[in-house]
Backbone as CSV, one residue per row, in Angstrom:
resi,resn,N_x,N_y,N_z,CA_x,CA_y,CA_z,C_x,C_y,C_z
1,MET,118.290,113.557,96.278,116.870,113.601,96.331,116.210,112.611,95.365
2,PHE,116.724,112.459,94.206,116.164,111.504,93.243,117.027,110.266,93.217
3,ASP,116.462,109.165,92.881,117.264,107.919,92.705,117.682,107.888,91.306
4,TYR,116.932,108.353,90.262,117.314,108.395,88.932,116.711,109.653,88.327
5,ILE,117.455,110.230,87.347,116.918,111.312,86.453,117.294,110.860,85.063
6,LEU,116.200,110.657,84.189,116.338,110.172,82.884,115.788,111.150,81.795
7,LYS,116.486,111.114,80.653,115.888,111.904,79.560,115.334,110.981,78.570
8,GLN,114.089,111.233,78.134,113.406,110.289,77.272,112.672,111.235,76.212
9,GLY,113.407,111.434,75.021,113.015,112.365,74.046,112.904,113.769,74.637
10,PHE,111.746,114.370,74.508,111.540,115.773,75.043,111.014,115.689,76.499
11,LEU,111.283,114.699,77.200,110.719,114.452,78.547,111.915,114.198,79.522
12,ILE,111.748,114.766,80.675,112.771,114.447,81.717,111.933,113.709,82.813
13,VAL,112.510,112.536,83.241,111.877,111.670,84.186,112.597,111.566,85.495
14,PHE,111.905,112.033,86.559,112.485,111.896,87.935,111.839,110.637,88.504
15,VAL,112.761,109.770,88.928,112.315,108.445,89.549,112.680,108.373,90.932
16,GLU,111.649,108.019,91.741,111.888,107.731,93.147,111.714,106.257,93.327
17,ILE,112.683,105.620,94.094,112.600,104.200,94.346,112.363,104.005,95.796
18,LYS,111.354,103.279,96.131,110.998,102.967,97.515,111.062,101.461,97.725
19,THR,111.819,100.993,98.687,111.948,99.552,98.971,111.506,99.207,100.457
20,ARG,110.844,98.148,100.613,110.369,97.681,101.933,110.544,96.143,102.007
21,ASN,110.651,95.700,103.261,110.710,94.299,103.504,109.322,93.657,103.511
22,THR,108.309,94.500,103.719,106.965,93.898,103.790,105.991,95.005,103.315
23,ASP,104.802,94.611,102.919,103.746,95.611,102.609,102.623,95.486,103.724
24,TYR,103.045,95.011,104.801,102.003,94.751,105.901,101.325,96.071,106.320
25,ILE,102.248,97.107,106.524,101.654,98.363,106.948,101.290,99.194,105.729
26,ILE,102.242,99.567,104.890,101.882,100.311,103.707,102.736,99.743,102.508
27,GLN,102.275,100.057,101.365,102.979,99.618,100.137,104.155,100.661,100.054
28,PRO,105.313,100.250,99.518,106.408,101.140,99.336,106.063,102.562,98.732
29,PHE,105.279,102.492,97.631,104.932,103.686,96.901,104.080,104.699,97.761
30,GLU,103.462,104.174,98.744,102.681,105.014,99.596,103.445,105.978,100.372
31,ALA,104.746,105.672,100.593,105.729,106.503,101.339,105.973,107.851,100.595
32,VAL,105.540,107.851,99.261,105.761,109.113,98.519,104.462,109.883,98.665
33,ASP,104.315,110.417,99.865,103.080,111.132,100.182,103.088,112.591,99.666
34,ILE,102.139,113.392,99.999,102.043,114.739,99.451,103.277,115.562,99.924
35,LYS,103.711,115.394,101.189,104.910,116.118,101.564,106.119,115.751,100.793
36,LYS,106.330,114.438,100.553,107.464,113.991,99.785,107.304,114.520,98.286
37,GLN,106.087,114.466,97.724,105.838,114.925,96.487,106.215,116.378,96.294
38,LYS,105.879,117.217,97.250,106.191,118.674,97.182,107.661,118.893,97.198
39,ALA,108.413,118.167,98.019,109.920,118.176,98.034,110.502,117.751,96.721
40,ILE,110.005,116.733,96.173,110.521,116.179,94.878,110.294,117.178,93.711
41,ILE,109.081,117.799,93.731,108.763,118.863,92.736,109.620,120.059,92.890
42,LYS,109.878,120.505,94.088,110.651,121.688,94.352,112.068,121.451,93.785
43,VAL,112.609,120.327,94.140,113.964,120.007,93.720,114.050,119.821,92.183
44,ALA,113.018,119.200,91.602,112.922,118.972,90.105,112.856,120.336,89.443
45,ASN,112.140,121.338,89.854,111.958,122.565,89.298,113.320,123.341,89.307
46,ALA,114.056,123.210,90.426,115.402,123.815,90.494,116.315,123.128,89.542
47,TYR,116.282,121.889,89.467,117.117,121.108,88.533,116.931,121.485,87.092
48,ILE,115.656,121.616,86.651,115.326,122.051,85.297,115.733,123.497,85.095
49,ARG,115.452,124.400,86.055,115.889,125.814,85.920,117.358,126.032,85.824
50,ASN,118.086,125.335,86.806,119.496,125.554,86.826,120.234,125.057,85.579
51,ARG,119.598,124.058,84.856,120.303,123.506,83.682,119.637,124.118,82.354
52,ASN,118.643,125.024,82.645,117.963,125.733,81.553,117.477,124.730,80.561
53,LEU,116.798,123.735,80.957,116.225,122.705,80.188,114.721,123.102,79.735
54,ASP,114.474,122.757,78.461,113.187,123.023,77.888,112.493,121.675,77.728
55,LEU,112.111,120.989,78.798,111.635,119.632,78.772,110.413,119.517,79.631
56,GLU,109.479,118.671,79.230,108.401,118.379,80.048,108.884,117.412,81.262
57,ALA,108.234,117.497,82.387,108.696,116.567,83.415,107.634,115.494,83.774
58,ARG,108.144,114.324,84.104,107.256,113.187,84.598,107.881,112.741,85.874
59,PHE,107.017,112.267,86.740,107.478,111.833,88.075,106.951,110.288,88.233
60,ASP,107.930,109.393,88.230,107.685,107.965,88.429,108.088,107.544,89.811
61,VAL,107.481,106.439,90.253,107.859,105.770,91.419,107.985,104.277,91.171
62,ILE,109.117,103.764,91.661,109.328,102.291,91.563,109.193,101.828,93.018
63,SER,108.275,100.779,93.092,108.008,100.229,94.496,108.429,98.824,94.511
64,ILE,109.351,98.549,95.430,109.883,97.136,95.559,109.674,96.606,96.969
65,ILE,109.195,95.329,96.938,109.030,94.643,98.200,110.023,93.434,98.130
66,GLN,110.864,93.333,99.159,111.823,92.222,99.247,111.377,91.399,100.446
67,THR,111.169,90.114,100.209,110.848,89.272,101.308,112.159,88.627,101.980
68,GLU,111.900,88.013,103.081,113.033,87.399,103.731,113.509,86.128,103.071
69,HIS,112.747,85.703,102.088,113.000,84.514,101.339,113.788,84.843,100.017
70,GLY,114.062,86.147,99.893,114.866,86.584,98.738,113.950,86.943,97.484
71,THR,112.729,86.837,97.553,111.870,87.172,96.329,111.580,88.601,96.449
72,GLN,111.346,89.143,95.276,111.039,90.621,95.166,109.736,90.714,94.295
73,THR,109.017,91.831,94.588,107.894,92.193,93.711,108.365,93.665,93.355
74,LEU,108.118,94.035,92.094,108.551,95.345,91.633,107.358,95.981,90.820
75,GLU,106.977,97.165,91.243,105.943,97.903,90.448,106.416,99.249,90.011
76,HIS,106.376,99.489,88.674,106.818,100.744,88.155,105.630,101.565,87.896
77,ILE,105.396,102.726,88.635,104.245,103.552,88.482,104.674,104.747,87.631
78,ILE,104.300,104.703,86.358,104.619,105.710,85.459,103.733,106.938,85.679
79,GLY,104.298,108.150,85.728,103.459,109.276,86.035,102.649,109.115,87.300
80,ALA,103.454,108.780,88.402,102.726,108.589,89.687,102.070,109.736,90.302
81,PHE,102.599,110.861,89.923,101.861,112.086,90.357,102.178,113.284,89.493
82,GLU,101.402,114.224,89.482,101.567,115.353,88.571,102.094,116.555,89.423
83,PRO,102.880,117.409,88.798,103.452,118.572,89.580,102.428,119.368,90.271
84,TYR,101.336,119.634,89.681,100.306,120.473,90.305,99.441,119.678,91.390
85,SER,99.547,118.293,91.382,98.717,117.618,92.337,99.262,117.721,93.791
86,ALA,100.440,118.227,93.974,101.051,118.314,95.326,100.754,119.640,95.958
87,PHE,100.050,120.589,95.288,99.818,121.796,95.792,98.417,122.213,96.030
């Protein structure tokens, strides 16, 4: 479900990475819509509960666009959404 789960001090960071060949239709990060956010939050809650973690959670999105010429643009959106924002 997650591309990366990282611990940063008293924080657990769930990272979703979205890659596209173009941003013509939508930016890669826009694929993390409300439906996807709800699914991510549900799994994150289970992950935290099952491991009995006492950590705050943050949800980041890394958006990558790869062109046919081999160039890339990368955007790291820290705190892309809040757990309550999906409900």
